[in-house]
TORKE-416782 format. One line per 10 residues: number of its first residue (from 0); for each residue x, y, z of C-alpha. Coordinates in Angstrom, 1 decimal. Layout:
<sites>
NUM> X,Y,Z; ...
</sites>
This chain:
<sites>
0> 108.1,131.7,92.7; 107.3,128.2,91.3; 103.6,128.9,91.8; 103.8,132.0,89.6; 106.2,130.4,87.1; 104.1,127.3,86.5; 100.7,128.9,86.7; 99.7,127.7,90.2; 98.0,130.4,92.2; 96.5,128.6,95.1
10> 99.8,127.6,96.8; 100.9,124.0,97.6; 98.4,121.2,98.1; 96.7,121.2,101.5; 99.0,119.8,104.2; 98.6,116.1,104.8; 97.9,115.4,108.5; 99.4,111.9,108.1; 102.6,113.0,106.4; 105.8,111.9,108.0
20> 108.1,114.8,108.5; 111.2,114.8,106.3; 114.4,114.1,108.3; 116.3,117.2,109.4; 119.6,115.8,108.2; 119.8,115.0,104.5; 122.7,114.1,102.2; 123.1,116.6,99.5; 119.5,117.7,100.2; 118.2,114.1,99.5
30> 116.6,111.5,101.7; 115.1,108.1,101.1; 111.3,108.1,101.6; 110.2,105.6,104.3; 106.8,104.1,104.9; 105.4,106.0,101.9; 105.9,109.2,103.9; 102.8,108.4,105.9; 102.4,107.9,109.7; 99.7,105.3,109.3
40> 101.8,103.3,106.9; 104.7,103.5,109.4; 102.4,102.1,112.1; 101.6,99.2,109.8; 105.2,98.5,109.0; 106.1,98.6,112.7; 103.3,96.2,113.5; 104.4,93.8,110.7; 108.0,94.1,111.8; 107.0,93.0,115.3
50> 105.0,90.1,113.9; 101.8,91.4,115.5; 99.0,90.3,113.2; 96.2,91.9,115.3; 98.0,95.2,115.2; 98.6,94.8,111.4; 94.9,94.4,110.9; 94.1,97.5,112.9; 96.8,99.5,110.9; 95.4,98.2,107.6
60> 91.9,99.6,108.4; 92.4,103.0,106.6; 93.5,101.3,103.4; 92.0,99.0,100.8; 94.1,95.9,100.6; 92.4,95.0,97.3; 93.6,98.2,95.6; 96.4,99.8,97.5; 99.5,98.3,95.8; 101.9,100.7,97.4
70> 100.7,99.8,100.9; 100.9,96.1,100.1; 104.4,96.7,98.7; 105.6,97.9,102.1; 104.6,94.5,103.6; 106.0,92.6,100.7; 109.4,94.1,101.0; 109.7,93.7,104.8; 112.0,90.9,105.8; 110.5,88.6,108.4
80> 106.9,88.7,107.3; 107.3,85.3,105.8; 108.0,83.9,109.3; 104.6,84.7,110.8; 102.1,85.3,108.0; 101.6,81.6,107.5; 100.0,81.4,110.9; 97.6,84.2,110.1; 96.6,82.3,106.9; 95.8,79.2,108.8
90> 94.3,80.6,111.9; 92.4,83.7,110.9; 89.5,82.5,108.8; 87.7,85.9,108.8; 90.7,87.7,107.4; 92.2,84.8,105.4; 92.0,86.6,102.1; 94.1,89.5,103.4; 96.6,87.2,105.0; 96.9,85.2,101.7
100> 97.4,88.4,99.8; 100.2,89.6,102.1; 101.8,86.1,102.1; 101.7,85.9,98.3; 103.2,89.3,97.8; 105.9,88.6,100.3; 106.8,85.3,98.8; 107.3,87.0,95.4; 109.7,89.6,96.9; 111.4,86.9,99.0
110> 111.8,84.7,95.9; 113.4,87.5,94.0; 115.8,88.1,96.9; 117.0,84.5,96.5; 117.3,84.9,92.7; 119.0,88.3,93.0; 119.2,90.8,90.2; 121.9,88.8,88.4; 121.6,87.8,84.8; 119.8,84.4,84.4
120> 123.1,82.7,83.3; 124.7,83.8,86.6; 122.0,82.5,88.9; 123.0,79.2,90.6; 120.9,76.0,90.5; 120.2,76.4,94.2; 119.0,80.0,93.8; 116.7,78.9,91.0; 115.2,76.1,93.2; 114.6,78.5,96.0
130> 113.2,81.2,93.7; 110.7,78.8,92.1; 109.7,77.2,95.5; 108.8,80.6,96.9; 107.0,81.7,93.7; 104.9,78.5,93.8; 103.7,79.3,97.3; 103.0,82.9,96.1; 100.9,81.6,93.2; 98.9,79.3,95.4
140> 98.1,82.0,98.0; 97.4,84.7,95.5; 95.0,82.6,93.4; 93.1,81.7,96.5; 92.9,85.3,97.6; 91.6,86.2,94.2; 89.0,83.5,94.5; 87.9,84.7,98.0; 87.8,88.4,96.9; 87.0,88.4,93.2
150> 86.7,92.3,93.2; 90.4,92.7,94.2; 92.9,93.9,91.6; 96.0,93.4,93.8; 96.3,89.6,93.6; 96.2,89.8,89.8; 98.9,92.5,89.7; 101.1,90.3,91.8; 100.3,87.2,89.7; 101.7,89.0,86.7
160> 105.1,89.2,88.5; 105.1,85.6,89.7; 103.9,84.4,86.2; 106.8,86.3,84.6; 109.3,84.8,87.1; 108.0,81.3,86.5; 107.9,81.7,82.7; 104.3,80.7,82.5; 104.0,82.1,79.0; 102.2,85.0,77.3
170> 98.8,83.3,77.2; 98.7,82.9,81.0; 100.1,86.4,81.7; 97.8,88.1,79.2; 94.8,86.4,80.9; 96.0,87.8,84.2; 96.5,91.2,82.7; 92.9,91.2,81.4; 91.7,90.1,84.8; 93.4,93.0,86.5
180> 92.3,95.6,84.0; 88.7,94.4,84.1; 88.7,95.3,87.8; 90.7,98.6,87.5; 91.1,99.7,83.8; 93.4,102.6,84.8; 95.4,100.8,87.4; 98.9,102.2,87.2; 100.8,99.4,88.9; 99.3,96.8,86.5
190> 100.3,98.9,83.5; 103.9,99.4,84.8; 104.3,95.7,85.4; 103.2,95.0,81.9; 105.6,97.6,80.6; 108.4,95.5,82.1; 107.0,92.2,80.7; 107.0,93.7,77.2; 110.7,94.3,77.3; 113.0,92.2,75.1
200> 114.8,90.9,78.2; 111.5,89.1,79.0; 110.8,88.0,75.5; 109.0,91.2,74.2; 109.7,93.1,71.0; 111.3,96.5,70.8; 108.7,99.3,70.8; 105.8,97.3,72.1; 106.0,98.7,75.6; 106.0,102.3,74.5
210> 103.0,101.7,72.1; 101.1,100.0,75.0; 101.9,103.0,77.3; 100.7,105.5,74.8; 97.5,103.7,74.1; 96.7,103.3,77.8; 97.4,107.0,78.7; 95.4,108.3,75.7; 92.3,107.0,77.4; 93.0,108.4,80.9
220> 91.4,111.5,82.2; 93.5,114.6,83.1; 95.0,114.3,86.6; 95.2,110.5,86.5; 98.5,109.0,87.7; 98.4,106.6,84.7; 100.6,109.2,82.9; 103.5,107.6,84.8; 103.4,104.7,82.2; 104.9,107.1,79.7
230> 107.8,107.9,82.0; 108.4,104.3,82.8; 108.2,103.2,79.2; 111.0,105.6,78.3; 113.0,104.5,81.3; 112.7,100.9,80.3; 113.7,101.8,76.7; 116.8,103.4,78.3; 117.5,100.3,80.3; 117.3,98.1,77.2
240> 119.3,100.4,74.9; 123.1,100.7,74.6; 122.8,104.4,74.8; 120.1,106.9,75.8; 120.3,109.3,72.9; 116.7,108.6,71.8; 115.6,110.1,75.1; 117.1,113.5,74.3; 115.0,113.8,71.1; 112.8,116.9,71.1
250> 109.7,114.7,70.5; 110.5,112.5,73.6; 111.0,115.6,75.8; 107.7,117.0,74.6; 105.9,113.7,75.2; 107.3,113.5,78.8; 106.4,117.2,79.4; 102.8,116.6,78.2; 102.4,113.4,80.3; 103.7,115.1,83.4
260> 101.4,118.1,83.0; 98.4,115.9,82.3; 99.0,113.7,85.3; 101.1,114.4,88.4; 101.3,118.2,87.7; 97.6,118.5,86.9; 95.3,120.2,89.5; 93.1,117.1,89.6; 96.0,114.8,90.6; 95.4,113.3,94.1
270> 98.4,112.8,96.4; 97.8,109.5,98.1; 100.4,107.8,100.3; 103.5,107.3,98.3; 102.7,109.9,95.7; 106.4,110.7,95.7; 107.1,107.6,93.7; 104.9,108.9,90.8; 107.0,112.1,90.8; 110.3,110.1,91.0
280> 109.3,108.2,87.8; 109.0,111.5,86.0; 112.1,113.0,87.7; 114.2,110.1,86.4; 112.7,110.1,82.9; 112.9,113.8,82.5; 116.4,113.9,83.8; 117.6,111.2,81.4; 115.9,113.1,78.6; 117.8,116.3,79.6
290> 114.5,118.1,79.8; 114.7,121.5,81.4; 111.3,123.0,81.5; 109.1,120.7,83.6; 111.9,118.7,85.3; 112.8,121.5,87.8; 109.1,121.7,88.9; 109.0,117.9,89.6; 112.2,118.0,91.7; 110.8,121.1,93.5
300> 107.6,119.3,94.5; 109.6,116.3,95.8; 111.7,118.5,98.1; 114.5,115.9,98.2; 112.3,112.7,98.7; 113.9,109.8,96.8; 112.1,106.5,96.3; 113.9,103.2,95.5; 111.8,102.7,92.4; 112.7,103.5,89.7
310> 116.2,104.8,90.8; 117.2,101.2,91.6; 118.1,101.0,87.9; 121.1,103.2,88.8; 124.1,101.7,90.7; 123.9,104.5,93.4; 120.3,105.7,93.4; 120.5,108.6,95.9; 123.7,109.9,94.3; 122.1,109.8,90.9
320> 119.0,111.5,92.2; 121.1,114.2,93.8; 123.2,114.7,90.7; 120.1,115.1,88.5; 118.4,117.3,91.0; 121.4,119.6,91.1; 121.4,120.0,87.3; 117.6,120.4,87.1
</sites>
């Protein structure tokens, strides 16, 4: 039915041989995606969880550490990586850049775990010390990784986050943004991170993030996932605002529809590991906008797969996803 309704006549995308099967038991038809929904990424996570550096390197082989932000993110968010990655940095000279990259990304996530998501005024002095100590290690490791592998974009994307956390200032962070975009002009994760940095809570001015997103997407080809910056810019506007009424404006709904159709719903869009997060960005933005034309298609394609980003902006992510899915 959805194929006919939305003009797709060739059925669903070809079945992915590496796709993790969805769990049989779901809560309200919803489940949290694990390991980017990919068996190879699951093997990588399991190797890292075991602290087996040799197995980690083998599991990383199908991926490009210098470009695969989502894969790197799986290691960055894994508790315990900080306990063994330092040895790999010191002992594995051949793969030092990869170890440095993983260590830097993990220390950023680990630093934010210490800081927590509390407002700055509610963070204790000890939390701030731990936060900055971990970010300083991240900065050192990421800058060396970038020096060893100058073609990589992932260190520069990560350095944007550490620079924001350490309040290094707009000049430093803009230099890092330029470095990332010189390497990958259409890099989605870099653009999404900059969308966050442009928010008033980080010293930005209202409206700048949305203007940045529109300019970036205007230069993207059809089928490019960069369209997600439009969804994230509107979500960030909603986070910053006291109410979400602007999202329900007809012009906003149309902009989100157009962005979805030109990116994740376009035939040229490529579903790489973790593609569900791209769809979740649109699912949340379209739902907040009370959009009813494209939103059902987005939820249909997800088949209940919920990712932590961007739903973590909600107090109960899976319940919020399920509620919006039900009304879509």
